[in-house]
Structures are given as structure tokens and as C-alpha cells.
N, C-alpha and C positions, 0 to 999 in steps of 0.2 A: 529149384523147388526141392530136389532130393536132398540138398544140403541142410534144409531147415529141420527135417526130422532128426538128422544126425546131431545137429546143434542142440535140439531140444533134449534128445537122449543124453547128450554130454552134460547139459546144464542140470538135468534131473539127477544124474549120477554124481556130479560134483556137489550138488546141494545135499544129497543124502550122505556123502562122505563128510562134509563139513558138519552136518548135524550129528553124525555118529561120533566124530572127534569131540564135539562140544559136550555131548552126553558122557563120553568116556572121561573127559577132564573133570566134569562135575561129579561123576561117580568116584573119582579118585581124590576129590578134594578132601581135606583132612583137618585135624586139630593140630595146631602148632603151639609149642611152648617156647617163648623167647625169654631167656634168663638175663638178668642183670646181676653180675657178681662183683661184690665189693669186699676188700679186706678191711674189716672194722677194728682190727687191733686185738691184742690180748689172745692171739692165736685163733681168732674166729673169722669166718668168712660168712658174709650175708648173701643169701640166694633169694632174689625176687623174680617172680615169674609173671608174664603176661600170657594169657591163653587166647588164641585166635581160632575161632570155629568157622572155617570156610566150607563146611559141609552143608547139606540141606536139612540136617537134623539137629534137634536139641540133644545135648549130652548131660548126664546127671553127675558124673564123677570123673576125676583125673587122678591117676595113681602114678607116682614117680618112684622108680627103684633107686634106693640109696643103700648105704652101708647098714648091714644088720648088726647093730651094736647099740647098747644103751649110751645115751649122750651124743649120738651121731647127729641128731637134730634137736635144736633148742629154739625156744621162743617162736613157736609155730603161729602164724597169722593168716587169717582168711578175710576177704572183704565181706561186707554186709550181705547176707543172703546165702552164705556158704559156711561150712564147718571144716576144720582141719584136724587130721589125726596122724600120729606117727606110730607105727608098729616096729619096735626095735628087733623083734624076733624074725619078722619077714623082711625087714629093711625096706619099708614102704611108707611113703608120705601120701596121704589121700586128701584131696580137696573135693568135698561132696556138697551138692545142693541142699539148702535148707528151705529157702523161700524163692530162690532164683536158680536158673539153670544156665548152662553154657549154651545159650540159644543160637540157632543157625545164623551165621553172619555176624556174630558178636565178637567183641574183643574186650576181655575183662582182665584187669590188673589188680595187684594188691595181695597176691599170694606170696608169702615169704617165710623164711626161717634162717636161723644161724647154724653153723656147723664148724667143728674144729678141723674138718677134712677139706682138702683142696678139690677143685672141680676136675672131673673127667667125664668122658662120654658115658651116658647111661640111657636107659629106655623109660618110656612112660606108656600108659594105656588110658584111653578115654572110653567110657562106658555109657551106653544108652540101651533102652529096651525097645524092641520092635513092637508092632501093633499087636502081636500075640503074647507080649511079655517076655520074649526070649532075649537074652543079652547079646548085644552087638558091640564089638570093640574095634578101635583103631589104635595102632601102636606107632610110635615114633622114637626119635632119639633127641636127647637134650643133655646139656651140661648139668651135672649134679655132684654132690659129694661122693668121693670114691677113695678107696684105699689104694695107694700106689702098688704097682705090680711087684711081686717078690724080687725080681731082678733089681729094682730100685733099692730095696732094703739091702741086698747083697752088695751093691756098689757103695752105698752109704756106709755100711759096716766095714768094707775094705778100706775106704778112705779114712775112717776113724782109726782103724788098726795101723795104717801107714803113718798117720800123724803121731800116734802113740810111740811107734817104733823110732821115728825121727827124734822125738823128745828124749827117749831113753839113750839113743846114740850120743846126743849132745851132752847129756848128763855124764855119761861115761867118758867122753872126750875131755870134759872140764876137769874131772878127777884125775 
């Protein structure tokens, strides 16, 4: 008989722990962006994003950090119910609700643009307003257009200089 209360206490404790873990996982659920990246030729790369909202809340906007340069984002497309904007000064692509939102539990695709820049890891922010109208954000990482690191340019320049030097040596050797 004394074992029954211990078992009951253990079961209550185990149930509470499982509930706490479930609530914690739900609280940390998030927005994910899944990119499909395609080389479309002519020096352009097509970025298409699918947004998956695994949170318990509706979100109204997604902002992706990209290169801050004119021409970094071309042919911006958003699905019906959303608008798309690019700010070349901030280096930010925004997908904003018009008549539809990133509703809780939804997956929405059709967000796309072209860029002359290759993909690298970048960040995004999802925005919603709480019951008092205060902004709440979730951030994450995603592949987006990015400028290669300076070391890449140095290595590329050194390679070109080496090729030029080899060509000059060959010309001198022929003469």
C-alpha cells in the first residue's frame, strides 16, 4: 500500500515534466523559410521561398536580409494576398500581408526574386503584433544573396594576377 502513493507521486511528476516539455517545445516553435535556389542563366540566381509557420500565432510580415545594393534583387514576386518590397539601402526584402497572413500552422509558397549574387547564409525576421499592439519577432537563418567575403576577392585577384604573370613569361620566352 505504501508503494501506491510513491507511484502516484512519480506519475504526477512525470506527467508534469512531459507537459512542461511539450509547452516549451510549442513556445519555441517558429517560422521557417525553405529556399529553392536555381541558376537561371545570364548571371542570375532565382530564390523561391516557402514559409512554414509552426508557431501558435499569425504573423504579418517576413523580412530577409540581403545585399544592400541597387540591383541586388530583381523581379520580386509574392503570392496572392501578400505584397513584396525591396529596400536597397537597408538590404532587406519584405513579404507583407495584404489580405492574407502567415497563419498559425500554415505553409505558404510563391515568394520569389532573382539576384546576380550567389547564396550564402543570411538572417530573416518574422513580425506579429501581440494583443496590446506591441511588436513580437522571431528570427532565423536562411540562404539568401550575399557578397562573398573579402578573402574570396583577394584569392580571386591573386589567381588573376598569377595567370597574367604566366602569360607575360610565356610571351617573353617566345621572343
